[in-house]
C-alpha positions as CSV (number, residue, x, y, z in Angstrom):
1,M,5.3,3.9,24.5
2,S,5.2,1.5,21.6
3,L,8.8,-0.2,22.2
4,A,7.5,-0.6,26.2
5,V,4.0,-2.3,24.8
6,N,6.4,-4.8,22.2
7,I,8.8,-6.3,24.8
8,V,5.5,-7.0,27.0
9,L,3.3,-8.3,24.5
10,A,6.5,-10.2,23.2
11,I,7.0,-11.7,26.3
12,V,3.6,-13.0,26.7
13,K,3.2,-14.0,23.7
14,I,6.0,-16.2,23.6
15,V,4.9,-18.1,27.2
16,T,1.3,-18.1,26.2
17,G,2.4,-19.7,23.0
18,I,4.7,-22.8,24.7
19,L,1.7,-23.0,27.6
20,G,-0.9,-23.0,25.4
21,S,0.7,-25.4,22.7
22,S,0.4,-22.4,19.6
23,Y,3.1,-22.2,17.2
24,A,1.6,-19.4,15.3
25,L,1.3,-17.7,18.7
26,I,5.0,-18.4,19.8
27,A,6.1,-16.8,15.9
28,D,3.9,-14.2,16.8
29,G,5.7,-13.6,19.9
30,I,9.1,-13.7,18.2
31,E,8.2,-11.4,15.1
32,S,7.3,-8.9,18.0
33,T,11.0,-8.8,19.0
34,A,11.6,-7.7,15.6
35,D,9.5,-4.7,16.3
36,I,11.5,-3.8,19.3
37,I,14.7,-3.8,17.0
38,S,12.8,-1.9,13.9
39,A,11.3,0.9,17.4
40,I,14.9,1.6,18.6
41,V,15.9,2.2,14.3
42,V,13.2,4.5,14.1
43,W,13.7,6.2,17.5
44,T,17.9,6.4,16.3
45,G,16.5,7.4,12.8
46,L,14.5,10.4,13.7
47,K,16.8,11.8,16.1
48,I,19.4,11.7,13.8
49,A,16.8,13.3,11.4
50,S,16.1,16.1,13.7
51,L,19.5,17.0,13.8
52,P,20.5,20.9,12.2
53,A,22.5,21.3,9.2
54,D,26.1,21.4,9.5
55,E,29.5,22.1,7.3
56,N,29.7,18.6,6.7
57,H,25.8,18.1,5.8
58,P,24.9,21.4,4.7
59,Y,21.4,20.5,3.4
60,G,20.4,18.3,7.3
61,H,20.4,14.7,8.2
62,G,17.0,14.3,7.0
63,K,18.3,10.9,4.9
64,A,18.3,9.1,8.6
65,E,14.6,8.9,8.7
66,S,14.7,7.6,4.8
67,V,17.5,5.0,5.7
68,A,15.5,4.0,8.7
69,G,12.7,3.2,6.8
70,V,14.3,1.0,4.5
71,V,15.7,-0.9,7.5
72,V,12.5,-0.9,9.1
73,A,10.9,-2.0,6.0
74,L,13.4,-5.1,5.5
75,A,12.5,-6.1,9.0
76,L,8.9,-6.4,8.3
77,L,10.1,-8.6,5.0
78,G,11.9,-10.6,7.1
79,A,9.3,-11.8,10.0
80,A,6.8,-11.7,6.8
81,A,9.5,-14.5,5.7
82,F,10.1,-16.3,8.8
83,I,6.0,-16.5,10.2
84,A,6.1,-18.2,6.7
85,V,8.8,-20.9,7.4
86,Q,7.6,-21.5,10.7
87,S,3.6,-22.2,9.3
88,V,4.7,-24.4,7.1
89,R,7.0,-26.4,9.5
90,E,4.5,-26.2,12.0
91,I,1.9,-27.6,9.0
92,L,3.5,-30.6,8.2
93,T,4.6,-31.7,12.0
94,P,1.9,-33.1,13.8
95,H,1.1,-31.3,17.0
96,H,-1.8,-30.7,19.8
97,A,-4.4,-28.7,19.4
98,P,-3.8,-25.1,20.9
99,A,-5.6,-23.9,24.2
100,W,-8.1,-22.4,24.5
101,F,-6.7,-19.6,26.6
102,T,-4.8,-18.5,24.0
103,L,-7.7,-16.9,22.7
104,P,-7.9,-14.1,25.1
105,V,-4.7,-13.2,24.9
106,L,-4.8,-13.0,20.9
107,A,-7.7,-10.9,21.6
108,L,-5.9,-8.3,23.7
109,V,-3.2,-8.7,21.5
110,I,-5.3,-7.5,18.8
111,V,-7.3,-4.4,20.5
112,T,-3.5,-3.2,21.8
113,K,-1.6,-3.7,17.9
114,E,-4.4,-2.3,16.3
115,T,-4.5,0.7,18.4
116,L,-0.7,1.4,18.0
117,F,-1.0,1.2,14.7
118,R,-3.7,3.4,14.2
119,R,-1.4,6.3,16.5
120,L,1.4,5.3,14.8
121,F,0.1,5.9,11.4
122,R,-1.7,9.0,12.1
123,T,1.2,10.4,13.5
124,G,3.8,9.0,10.6
125,D,1.2,10.3,7.5
126,E,1.3,14.2,9.9
127,L,5.0,14.6,9.7
128,T,5.2,12.3,6.1
129,S,7.4,9.8,7.6
130,T,8.1,7.1,6.0
131,A,9.8,5.2,8.9
132,L,6.9,6.3,10.7
133,K,4.5,4.5,9.0
134,G,6.4,1.3,8.6
135,D,7.4,0.6,12.1
136,A,3.3,1.4,12.7
137,W,2.5,-1.8,9.9
138,H,5.0,-4.0,12.2
139,H,2.0,-3.3,14.7
140,R,-0.5,-3.9,12.3
141,S,1.3,-7.2,10.9
142,D,1.0,-8.0,14.5
143,A,-2.6,-7.4,14.7
144,L,-3.1,-9.3,11.3
145,T,-1.2,-12.4,12.6
146,S,-2.7,-12.5,15.9
147,G,-5.7,-12.2,14.2
148,A,-5.4,-14.8,11.3
149,A,-4.6,-17.4,14.6
150,F,-7.3,-16.7,16.8
151,I,-9.6,-17.4,14.3
152,G,-7.3,-20.9,13.3
153,I,-7.5,-21.4,17.2
154,T,-11.3,-21.7,16.9
155,V,-11.6,-23.5,14.1
156,A,-9.3,-25.6,15.4
157,L,-10.5,-25.9,18.8
158,I,-14.2,-26.0,17.3
159,G,-13.1,-28.6,14.1
160,G,-11.3,-31.0,16.5
161,R,-9.3,-33.5,15.5
162,G,-7.8,-33.1,11.9
163,Y,-8.0,-29.5,12.5
164,E,-5.1,-29.1,14.7
165,S,-3.0,-27.0,12.1
166,A,-5.7,-24.6,11.2
167,D,-3.6,-21.6,13.0
168,D,-0.5,-22.4,11.5
169,W,-2.0,-21.8,7.7
170,A,-4.5,-18.8,9.4
171,A,-0.9,-16.9,10.0
172,L,0.5,-18.5,6.8
173,F,-2.2,-16.6,4.5
174,A,-1.3,-13.5,7.2
175,C,2.0,-13.3,5.4
176,A,0.8,-12.5,2.0
177,I,-0.6,-9.1,3.4
178,I,2.2,-8.6,5.8
179,F,5.1,-9.1,2.8
180,F,3.1,-6.8,0.2
181,N,2.6,-3.7,2.7
182,G,6.5,-4.5,3.7
183,F,7.3,-4.1,-0.4
184,R,5.4,-1.1,-0.4
185,I,6.9,0.7,2.4
186,F,10.4,-0.3,0.8
187,R,9.5,1.0,-2.5
188,S,8.7,4.4,-0.9
189,A,11.6,4.2,1.5
190,F,14.1,3.6,-1.1
191,D,12.5,6.3,-3.7
192,E,13.0,8.8,-1.1
193,V,16.6,8.2,-0.5
194,M,17.0,8.3,-4.4
195,D,15.6,11.5,-4.0
196,I,12.5,10.7,-6.7
197,A,10.7,14.4,-7.4
198,L,7.7,15.3,-5.7
199,P,3.9,14.2,-6.6
200,D,2.6,16.6,-9.4
201,S,0.1,17.5,-6.4
202,V,2.9,19.0,-4.3
203,Q,4.9,20.6,-7.3
204,Q,1.4,21.7,-8.2
205,Q,1.7,23.9,-5.1
206,I,4.7,24.8,-5.1
207,R,4.4,26.6,-8.0
208,A,1.3,28.4,-6.6
209,I,3.0,29.2,-3.6
210,A,5.9,30.7,-5.4
211,G,4.1,32.7,-7.9
212,A,1.4,34.5,-5.6
213,V,4.4,36.3,-4.1
214,P,3.9,39.9,-5.6
215,G,6.6,40.5,-8.8
216,V,6.7,37.2,-9.9
217,V,6.0,37.0,-13.7
218,D,5.8,32.9,-13.8
219,V,7.6,30.1,-12.7
220,E,9.7,28.3,-15.2
221,K,11.3,25.5,-13.5
222,C,10.7,23.9,-9.9
223,H,12.9,20.6,-9.2
224,S,12.2,19.5,-5.3
225,R,12.4,16.1,-3.5
226,K,12.3,14.5,0.2
227,S,14.7,14.7,2.4
228,G,13.4,13.0,6.0
229,L,10.6,15.3,7.3
230,N,11.4,18.2,5.3
231,L,11.5,19.5,1.5
232,L,14.2,20.7,-0.5
233,V,13.3,22.6,-3.6
234,E,15.0,24.0,-6.6
235,I,13.0,26.7,-7.9
236,H,13.8,29.4,-11.4
237,I,11.0,32.4,-11.1
238,E,10.6,35.0,-13.9
239,V,10.1,38.6,-13.2
240,D,9.8,42.1,-15.4
241,G,14.0,42.3,-17.0
242,D,13.8,46.1,-16.4
243,M,14.3,45.9,-12.9
244,S,16.7,46.3,-10.8
245,V,19.4,43.2,-9.5
246,R,18.4,44.4,-6.0
247,R,14.9,44.3,-6.1
248,G,14.6,40.8,-7.8
249,H,16.8,39.4,-5.3
250,E,14.4,40.5,-2.5
251,I,11.4,38.8,-4.7
252,A,13.4,35.9,-4.7
253,H,13.6,35.5,-0.8
254,E,10.1,36.5,-0.7
255,V,9.6,33.8,-2.8
256,A,12.1,31.1,-0.5
257,D,10.4,32.6,2.9
258,A,6.5,32.0,1.2
259,L,7.8,28.2,0.7
260,R,9.8,27.8,4.2
261,H,6.5,29.5,6.1
262,S,4.1,27.5,3.8
263,E,2.4,24.3,5.5
264,L,4.5,22.5,3.1
265,S,7.6,23.3,5.0
266,A,10.4,23.5,3.3
267,Q,13.7,23.4,4.7
268,H,15.8,24.4,2.1
269,V,14.9,26.8,-1.0
270,V,17.5,27.8,-4.0
271,V,15.4,30.2,-6.4
272,H,17.0,31.4,-9.6
273,V,15.9,34.6,-10.8
274,E,15.2,34.7,-14.8
275,P,13.8,38.1,-16.8
276,A,10.4,37.6,-18.3
277,C,10.1,37.0,-21.8
278,K,8.9,40.0,-22.9
279,N,7.9,38.6,-27.2
280,P,7.6,35.5,-28.8
281,R,11.1,36.0,-30.3
282,E,12.7,36.4,-27.2
283,A,11.0,33.1,-25.8
284,D,12.4,31.0,-28.5
285,E,15.5,32.5,-28.2
286,S,15.4,32.2,-24.5
287,G,14.2,28.5,-25.5
288,V,17.4,28.1,-27.4
289,R,20.4,29.5,-24.7
290,A,18.7,27.0,-22.0
């Protein structure tokens, strides 16, 4: 749906911009073509990320989603730069004020794009998909530039002679907001590619789930990272050192199952079992060995 809407709006904005002498609207329409490409990238990235693990990819294909997020963020930054250059160029070039009929078109674009942003961002948030959130911000950037153009054209029409470039100044202002969010999304997606640790709140949640499994005395270490829409977890648990190896193995499986079936939906869980320390001396020796 997002892809289809982008194609229609890109055509409408470019045609209306040409007929109505609104260079901000033309630039906005060209920027929408970048949204079409980014939507295809996100779609492809999510399809690849959803593939199951195989012999060559034992941890799954989740990184494809993060890579798609990086590409989408770079496209957003590129769109901001493109609109900024075009806006400066039009400010320096004398031209006629935009036609009044560009305003209802811009109003339609703003409502449509903001609706798409909210729907895509909500879905991306539910799936913890950086790529979807990035694609959602492409829609918000369209809404922002269209809103800026709406204000600028209104000022140009009311102000008359000497205010012809008001919509270009408005578009230039919107670029700063687009660039900021593009950089924010890029940093988040790049962190995922670099296997940054999950936030402390998530780490604590993992520890709480594992610690609630019967037989677990303590959780010593917890390493986790995000891969696409899933989590990869490596955790060290302590159990009674006098229990059998078989029972310790069973508890490890129970911890892994608890994390997989929790709201975190951890995809790959490695559980290392250690004997719980019985006295301070043993704890000190364990620390030295570690």
